[in-house]
Structure formats: C-alpha cells, structure tokens
C-alpha atoms as one frame of an Amber mdcrd trajectory, in Angstrom:
protein
  16.722  -2.712 -85.159  18.982  -4.766 -87.508  20.159  -7.973 -86.758  23.472
  -7.833 -85.463  26.717 -10.970 -85.469  26.590 -12.749 -82.045  23.463 -11.130
 -81.322  21.813 -12.985 -78.227  18.030 -12.641 -77.816  15.521 -13.435 -74.890
  12.582 -15.636 -75.647   8.946 -14.226 -74.088   6.068 -16.540 -74.290   2.975
 -14.306 -73.688  -0.222 -16.210 -73.810  -2.849 -14.350 -74.993  -5.962 -14.153
 -71.595  -9.583 -13.084 -72.242  -8.425  -9.119 -71.305  -5.941  -9.219 -73.810
  -8.265 -10.979 -76.968  -9.372  -9.115 -79.407  -6.642  -6.713 -80.018  -3.624
  -5.442 -81.664  -0.573  -7.237 -81.455   0.982  -4.215 -80.916  -0.851  -3.383
 -77.999  -0.984  -6.733 -76.151   2.905  -6.528 -76.123   2.873  -3.515 -74.579
   2.010  -5.242 -71.889   4.607  -7.284 -71.617   7.466  -5.612 -68.911  10.355
  -5.805 -70.831   8.773  -3.937 -73.684   6.789  -1.686 -71.830   5.099   0.448
 -75.061   3.928  -0.037 -78.200   6.172   1.740 -80.057   8.938  -1.237 -78.675
   6.304  -3.739 -79.609   6.305  -2.378 -83.228  10.072  -2.323 -83.619   9.629
  -5.573 -82.112   7.182  -7.108 -85.076   8.616  -4.995 -87.729  11.982  -6.721
 -87.309  10.251 -10.487 -87.686  10.909 -11.273 -84.068   7.065 -12.011 -83.121
   5.742 -15.289 -84.145   2.985 -17.368 -83.588   4.792 -21.383 -83.797   7.131
 -20.402 -86.975   4.485 -17.616 -87.907   5.970 -14.316 -88.200   2.977 -11.619
 -87.300   1.898  -8.771 -88.969   1.165  -5.512 -86.444  -2.833  -5.456 -87.709
  -3.095  -9.170 -86.365  -5.941  -9.319 -83.659  -5.170 -11.511 -80.856  -7.408
 -14.492 -80.283  -7.421 -15.989 -76.526  -5.167 -18.918 -76.249  -2.890 -17.619
 -78.595   1.174 -18.427 -77.204   3.245 -15.665 -79.323   7.202 -16.026 -79.155
   8.863 -12.921 -78.819  12.828 -13.009 -79.206  13.665  -9.291 -77.349  17.466
  -8.688 -78.220  20.045  -8.357 -75.296  21.251  -4.738 -75.360  25.039  -5.071
 -74.829  27.038  -1.596 -74.796  28.322  -0.309 -77.507  31.488   1.744 -78.974
  29.632   4.926 -77.727  32.772   7.074 -75.259  32.236   9.064 -72.933  32.673
  12.676 -73.341  32.950  15.410 -70.631  31.043  18.148 -71.208  29.810  19.911
 -68.260  26.450  19.189 -67.263  23.726  20.587 -65.150  22.215  18.055 -62.995
  19.139  19.451 -60.973  18.632  15.545 -59.334  19.761  12.385 -59.511  18.792
   9.480 -57.183  19.228   5.611 -57.668  16.405   5.282 -60.295  17.170   8.618
 -62.579  18.596  11.259 -63.316  16.925  15.048 -64.429  19.289  17.391 -66.470
  19.094  20.767 -67.486  20.104  20.740 -71.239  21.936  23.753 -72.716  21.103
  25.095 -76.361  23.400  23.670 -79.022  23.997  20.418 -77.766  22.777  17.179
 -79.720  20.918  14.349 -77.562  22.237  11.687 -78.830  24.658  10.499 -81.465
  23.863  11.217 -85.186  25.777  11.742 -88.289  27.929  14.933 -87.697  27.974
  14.108 -84.169  29.250  10.765 -82.625  30.981  12.133 -79.635  30.016  15.385
 -78.501  26.027  14.246 -77.667  24.651  15.005 -74.180  24.823  11.068 -73.952
  28.043  10.866 -74.072  28.098  13.808 -71.855  25.670  11.025 -69.562  28.204
   8.510 -70.124  31.348  10.449 -68.671  28.699  11.591 -65.873  28.016   7.900
 -64.627  28.103   4.528 -66.105  24.806   3.561 -64.656  22.267   3.958 -67.406
  19.228   2.024 -68.901  19.748   0.203 -72.494  16.345  -0.532 -73.293  16.127
  -1.578 -77.227  19.045   1.072 -77.975  22.377   1.069 -77.560  23.479   4.072
 -78.931  20.844   5.718 -76.553  21.248   4.810 -73.103  18.659   6.644 -70.867
  17.474   8.513 -73.100  13.806   8.110 -72.511  12.664  11.054 -74.836  14.335
  13.896 -76.844  14.500  17.859 -76.953  16.037  19.370 -80.364  19.458  20.585
 -80.483  18.620  24.523 -80.330  15.450  23.629 -77.357  17.008  24.137 -74.223
  15.317  22.413 -70.963  14.990  19.470 -68.949  14.934  15.937 -69.654  14.564
  12.704 -67.590  17.184  10.049 -68.124  16.847   6.651 -66.749  19.557   4.995
 -64.746  17.632   0.913 -64.363  15.770  -0.564 -66.992  12.920  -0.886 -65.341
  12.619   3.106 -64.364  13.341   3.026 -68.085   9.879   1.097 -69.115   7.738
   2.471 -66.009   8.532   6.037 -67.293   8.281   5.134 -71.202   4.977   4.055
 -70.038   4.132   7.375 -68.822   4.856   9.408 -71.615   3.204   6.680 -73.630
   0.057   6.713 -71.959   0.472  10.782 -71.846   0.116  11.351 -67.929   4.036
  13.494 -68.004   3.723  17.310 -66.769   5.793  18.979 -69.968   5.610  22.825
 -69.916   7.609  24.980 -72.165   7.623  28.380 -72.502   8.642  30.509 -75.500
   8.976  33.846 -76.697   7.169  33.667 -80.573   6.180  36.864 -82.909   2.603
  38.581 -82.676  -0.207  39.165 -80.800  -2.570  35.998 -80.465  -6.234  36.310
 -81.287  -6.782  33.956 -77.926  -5.333  33.986 -74.488  -5.567  30.557 -74.363
  -6.386  27.368 -76.993  -5.377  24.033 -77.995  -3.362  23.483 -81.573  -4.386
  20.421 -82.877  -2.786  18.623 -86.111  -0.787  15.750 -87.861   2.425  15.759
 -88.123   4.731  14.091 -90.441   8.236  15.556 -92.309   8.019  17.469 -94.679
   7.888  16.061 -98.823  10.295  18.565 -99.747  12.372  19.337 -96.792  13.325
  16.681 -94.932  14.603  19.055 -91.853  11.097  19.610 -91.392   8.306  19.006
 -90.277   5.043  19.811 -91.780   0.789  19.533 -90.979  -0.480  16.682 -93.256
  -3.450  14.525 -93.619  -1.728  11.276 -93.081   0.461  12.434 -90.065   0.733
  11.316 -86.446  -1.594  13.471 -84.772  -0.393  16.489 -82.026  -1.928  18.060
 -79.705  -0.527  21.269 -77.921  -2.360  23.505 -75.374  -0.860  27.306 -75.206
  -1.429  29.904 -72.703  -0.405  33.673 -73.614   1.412  34.896 -70.484   2.580
  38.524 -71.333   2.876  40.811 -74.831   6.107  43.320 -75.659   3.968  46.153
 -78.053   6.917  46.048 -80.495   5.206  42.383 -81.728   6.330  39.363 -79.101
   4.607  37.596 -77.031   5.055  34.681 -74.049   3.960  31.821 -74.674   3.292
  28.649 -72.286   3.115  25.282 -73.990   1.862  22.079 -72.323   2.791  19.035
 -74.951  -0.445  16.308 -74.465   2.289  14.897 -77.794   5.452  14.829 -78.205
   5.807  15.007 -82.157   9.157  16.165 -83.910   9.401  19.909 -84.106   5.564
  19.809 -82.431   5.886  23.016 -80.931   7.930  24.973 -83.558   5.331  23.855
 -85.903   2.340  24.704 -84.592   3.390  28.195 -83.351   4.812  28.748 -86.981
   1.630  27.489 -88.649  -0.120  29.777 -86.514   1.311  32.578 -87.903   3.645
  33.392 -84.548   6.812  31.673 -85.210   9.353  31.197 -82.369  12.269  33.848
 -82.023  15.274  32.726 -83.890  14.039  29.682 -85.698  15.076  30.219 -88.451
  14.045  27.000 -90.174  10.015  28.020 -89.307  10.495  31.360 -91.335  11.778
  33.420 -87.916  13.877  35.725 -90.397  11.173  36.647 -92.606   9.849  38.393
 -89.359  12.590  40.695 -87.786  11.739  44.243 -90.177   8.242  43.896 -88.519
   9.663  44.383 -85.292   8.834  47.962 -83.716  11.964  48.544 -81.498  15.430
  48.372 -83.635  17.111  47.083 -79.999  15.203  44.153 -79.392  15.723  43.531
 -83.664  19.467  43.528 -82.587  19.357  41.274 -79.088  17.363  38.636 -81.290
  19.643  38.932 -84.326  22.598  38.263 -81.982  21.226  35.343 -80.109  22.860
  32.048 -81.536  19.274  29.483 -80.996  15.668  29.586 -81.001  13.804  31.017
 -78.036  12.012  27.950 -76.605  12.439  26.082 -73.407  11.492  23.370 -71.640
  11.095  24.876 -67.954   9.077  21.726 -66.579   9.059  18.135 -66.498   6.916
  16.062 -64.244   5.745  12.145 -63.994   4.771   9.414 -61.143   8.731   8.746
 -59.660   8.888   4.865 -60.934  10.263   3.997 -57.281   8.324   5.778 -55.100
   5.919   6.005 -56.996   5.107   9.729 -55.528   4.690  12.568 -58.225   7.239
  14.750 -59.210   7.781  18.246 -60.558  10.800  19.741 -61.722  11.265  23.658
 -62.873  14.090  25.160 -64.220  15.080  28.794 -64.042  15.196  30.744 -67.936
  18.438  30.185 -69.572  21.382  33.081 -69.287  21.498  33.321 -73.149  17.832
  34.413 -73.438  17.709  36.485 -69.946  18.693  39.973 -72.005  15.588  39.356
 -74.051  13.607  38.307 -71.453  14.460  41.555 -69.602  14.230  43.840 -72.856
  10.584  42.849 -73.120   9.879  43.141 -69.091   9.014  39.095 -68.936   8.519
  37.540 -65.773  11.566  35.435 -65.090   9.945  33.170 -62.801  12.875  32.068
 -60.464  16.378  32.212 -60.279  16.857  28.747 -59.034  16.013  24.937 -59.708
  12.616  23.875 -58.106  11.331  20.658 -57.266   7.926  19.285 -55.849   7.631
  15.832 -54.249   3.928  14.874 -54.174   2.363  12.874 -50.953
C-alpha cells in the first residue's frame, strides 16, 4: 500500500472497549466496518497508518481499555484500468454482487505481462458497479483462482458487499468445492490434508510445504477411479492459500493431470491407456475446476450456493473415463 501524490484519507478513530482489549491490534481493527478483515488491517499497520497520538503501532501491539487509535484509511479512486471486451459467463447477478464462471487461461487481475486482458478488465466492460476496497487494481475481487483453474468466483459490486464477503472468507464460513482429475489411486477415499505453505525457496512460481509457512487445510473425497490410473476427486477448501489444492495433491503423490508445474508430465508414461494419454497431452490446461461456491448474501442474509457444470474442454477426458458429468446447466440454491 504505497503513498501516492494527492492521496486522500478517511480518519477513523477506534476507542478500545472492554471487549476489544488485550488482543492484537490487527484483530481489533478488523471490527471496523471500513476495514473488516485482519489482512486489510495488517496492510494499514505496515503502511504506518495506525497510531496512538503520533506513535506508529506495530502489529504485535496489545490493545488496552480506553486506547484512542487513529486510523487513516486511503480513499480509493478509479485507476487507469481500462475495460476490455472479453465474453463472460455470469450465471447470477444482482445489485450487490455477481457470480462469474472464469474460463481456464484467463488471468484474474492485471500483473506483469497481463495489463488489459484479465478478468478485471472484462468485468469493467460488463459493469461500472464494482467495489474498490483497498486495492484499485483489483475492483470487485473478494478471492482469486489460478489462471489455468476454471470455475466460480463471487465478485462484489458494492463496498458493503465486499466487506461482508471478505469477512466470511476470513472466518472460513464460505463453501468452496473443487473437482479435479489426479494421477493415481488414493489409499483412503476421504480425508484431510494439513500443511503450512509458502513460496518455494528456489522456484518463485511454485509453492511448497514448509514449517514457517501459512496453515493450509484441504478436505478431499475420491468420487471415482479409472483403472488406467487417474481419480476424480472432490476437494473442499478450509483455507485458501496460493496453489493450495495443487500442492496438497502433488505432495501426496497425486498431481493434477496437466499440471506440469507440479510434476504431472512425469506421470504420463505410467498411464495404462494410450488414448487417455493422448487426450491429456492435447489438453491446454490442468484439470481443476471450482464447481461450487456458497455464502451468506450480504444484503438478503440468505445462504446462496451456486454450482457450475464441467467446462467443455474437460468433457472429453470426463467422458473417456466414465466420470459423472453431474449436470449440464448452472444451478442456484437459496436458503430460507
């Protein structure tokens, strides 16, 4: 979070109550609606925008009853991002949010090498109503998936919706179900994978388990196995670390087919079916799809769950293996 010439700030004052005392400052700041999450609070603290009098606080500061904490929250304005016409599949939209089924190969937000041809640019072409949050380069984004992962994302159109959704992701109350096709036969049909993840020390494009990484938890359920040597797996995220599913499966000996970054190409020769091997070699992405997402709607307060069908580019492999298609259309469930 860099200071920019002419940057405007909103001053918010937090008076620490008994309920907010004796805890880390980032946790206390997350109770402020304009901040909402500890990750946003940490960014403000690290930028030196959280003070008592003129003393800059550290993330480890423990709050005390009666503390008057001044927080300068940057007022985000639209940036030089430009709309870019990319066809989007949007199975649901209302005044607060929208659901988009991101295709494989589409980068989520602008970065080096992808300044205009991203999901964010496509969203700006679709609507002018996107929340800005703290990051003007990522309007509307509450969470992300990898470039070559396909599937459902929830996009916030208002700042209120963004804060409410971000809090659900932080508190791990959202429902996120992925389906993947991975190499090998699993020893157990269901279970939980736990590790701590961080960037690989030698290859910055990869992530690996490490004692000093961030906790990552993935629950898995094996749906079907094809005798040529691949399994259809359902994966439910409890945390949402970068490359989490890909790393957890590959480190367990089951890289996702097509995922060359995590060793899938080395497993191709082990397949017993030449026709399946050919289908995988011709596949331009890896077989990971964010098929379900569920959350409490920030306005109606009702639980909503959205389900996407398999993307068309994975159907040849799905059908070859006889794995279930599940459904052919998008589905929406709304709770009471």
